[in-house]
C-alpha positions, 0 to 999 in steps of 0.5 A: 500500500502506498504511503500518504504524506504527512503535512507538518509545520515548524513548531511555533515555539517562543524561540521560533516566533522571536527568530522570525520577528527578528528577521523581519526587523532586519529585512531591508528588502521589503520582503513579505512575511510569508517569504521571511518565514520561508527564509527562516525555515531555510536557516537564514537567521542573520543579516549576513545570511539574508544578504548572501541569499539576496545579493548574489554576485561574483564576490561569492566565487572563491579563489581557485588557489584555495584548492590543494594541488592547484599549483601542481595541476597548473604547472603540469598543464603548462608543461604539457602545452609548451611541449605540445603533448597530446592531452586527453580529457577523460570525462564521465557520461552524465551532465556534470561529466559532459559539461566538465569535458566541454569546459576543459577541451574548449579552454585548452584548445583556445590556448592552442593545446593539442587536445582530444577527449575520451569518455567511458561507455557506461555499459562497457568500461563503467564509471571512472578511469580504469585499465580497460578504459585506458586501453580503449582510449589508446585504441581511439587516441594512440598518440595520447601522452597526458590524461586529464580526468574530469569528474572522476578519478579520485579512487581510480587507483588501478586505472591511474597506475595502469596509465602510468605504466603505459607511459602516460602523465595523469592529472586528476580533477574530481569532486567525489568523496576521497579516501586517505590514499590518493591516486598516483598522479602528477596532481590531484585537485578535489575539494574532498581531499582530506588535506584540502582546506578550501572554503566551500567543498560542495562543488561539482566536477565542472566547477573544479575544472573551471577553477583549474582553467581559471588558474591556468589562464591567470598563470599564462597571463591570458584573458580570463573572459573566455573561461568566465563564459564557461559559467553557463555550463558550470551552472547547468552541471551544478543543478544536474549533479544536485549540488547544494545551491548555497555559497558560490553555487548560487552565483554559478547558477544565477550567472549561468542563467544570465549568460543564457538569457543574453544568448552567449552560447548558441547551443543553449539558445537552440535548446531553449528554442526546441524546448519552447522555454519562456522564462529561463530559471534553474527548473529549466536546467533540472527538468529539461536541459539536464535530462536531455544531456543525460539521456544519450549516456543512459541509452547509448552508453556514450555521451559523445553526441552531447559533448560534440554538441557543446564543442562544435561551432558549425551551426548545421551540425549543432542543429542536427545534434540537438534534434538527435539529443531531444529524440533520444530523450523522448525515447528515454521517457517512453522506456522510463514510463514502461519500466516504471509500470513493470516495476509497479507490477513486480511490487504488487506481486511481491509486496512492499517491504521496508526496502523495495527491491525489484529485479528483471531482465527487461530493466535497462541498465541506464534507466534503473536509477530513474525508476528507483528514484520514482519508486522511492518518491512514490513509496517513501522508502529505500529502493533498489532496482536491478537489471540482469545480465549474464548471471549478474545484477547491476543496480541503482539505489535511492534512499530516504533520510535516516538510511545512509545507503552507502553505509548500509552497503558497508555493513553487508559488503560480503554480499556485494561485488562492487558498490559506491555512492553517497547517503541517498544514492548508490550503485552496486552489483551482486551475483544473481543467486545472492539476490534473496540473501541480499533482500533478507539482509538489507531488510533486517538492517532496515528493521533495526533503524527505520520505524513505520513513521520514518516511512511516511513522507513529511512535507513541512509547510513554510507558511499559510496563504489565502488565494488573495495573498497570491498575486503577481507581485508575490510571485515576482518576490519569490523569483527574486530569491531563486535559485531553489534546489538542493540545500535551499529547497523551494518553498511549500505553502499551505493554501486555505480558504479556497472556495471552488467556483469552477471545475475543469477536467483536463487531458485526453482522458480527463484525468487531470484537474483544475479548480478555480477559486470563485473570488480571486480566480486563482487556479489549482492544478493537479495532475492525475487527480480527477478521479479522486476528486470525483469520488470525494463528491466534488467538494467546494472547499479545499486545502492544498500544499504547493507553490504559486507560479505565473502560467503563460499559455497562448498569450494568456497569463494567469496565476496558478497554484501548482499542487504536489502529489497527495497534497490536496485535501477536502 
């Protein structure tokens, strides 16, 4: 049975109320009370914190030289360029890896470097620089002399050692969690090195290589403008890799949106045109651009078309590639829907345990992460989806707060062939005949640390509004504190005193719902909710949780309250 969502409000203690009131007194931005309450709920409790959110400027960007080994990295690149060594950028197949690869290749080529790139095929070499990857790279680029990893390499000890034995120089740049041991490279630039003392560590791989290129250009006395304009790619990668939108990441994402709006990079102009994007914001990255860039790596294994799209200066080639990327993403969507349906049918057969685990030979290795994420959202419990091939299962895991999935795998590593990841997401592979033992063991672990209450999704309401509160001015105010995302979640408002004046059933099957408030004209929009509303007797008074927005359709502008799943009550 699917879990319901529990609506909660921050406890209105004396300390909470005094904190909100204090934030109101130092508010010099004419922010309304609901926005102030939202900011307080996100940890904004001082004048400095308020300024950091509202005044996003280049001053937020930290010096690249803070990163450990930056001087060694720059020196090794200077030598490679001066000796005309063949540099190969060794990237990753997701949006961060694609962006980082494009930043490195374009920046080095602009300096006249002899540079090419190589990215593993997800289904052949897997993730990160490896002996197999090095061999395949050398088949493709036999004159390679210098390898620059981006968005990978920090724990690729065998791959880097093998590259060294092949006579290759290796420079590692990465942002994933490091171990005490480091790969044997000329330099290792990663904010998560245990001996790194940089100010802000939660940056993506594209940001790391951007900082390396900034330092390189500075040392060579080159104009920094060329690299600075790579911030549009940095911002997309930051959203795509779900980095916290705090500190310098807010600047990177905000500035990337500004650059795209100015039309600095024709690739983004093409994407906006093909996707019919009106207002450019971080949601466009998250829901439209990033999935399109990721899709080719998910289905084809290799993201070369995405990288080449950002590297080419030929307009016709650019148009051909963007259409191919969009077509592949549409195919990815179709496969995802079918595989989500398959996963649901498997869950109905086997029942719902604390940790959901489904496996099937028809699951696509490049899609299992998306399916796991959707199931985790639906059932609010840790989920692992396995694809099957040659007696082995390759899986993707998504977890919930309170169940650190990587640490749980540490507790049962005798049942796992390979694994890696973080608190809420991980990848793994196991033997096919170990599946039942794996299921039993991880659910035993879950029984020890997850209660039934943990398995109910909790949505914290930031403030409560009436339909009359939701105006265009209020929505403009909301937009002024973007970007929203990881680390700075978008607000969730409660809506009360909504009196239904008109009901519209939408969609081909009339399964979507629109309610119109009889006094203000505010619209509530709910997808796949029509049947539930009908079964409830079409009530005229409703409450909801969601976020207001301006809807522009066919030249008509109106205000809508977009409601989350299971967040409409009668």
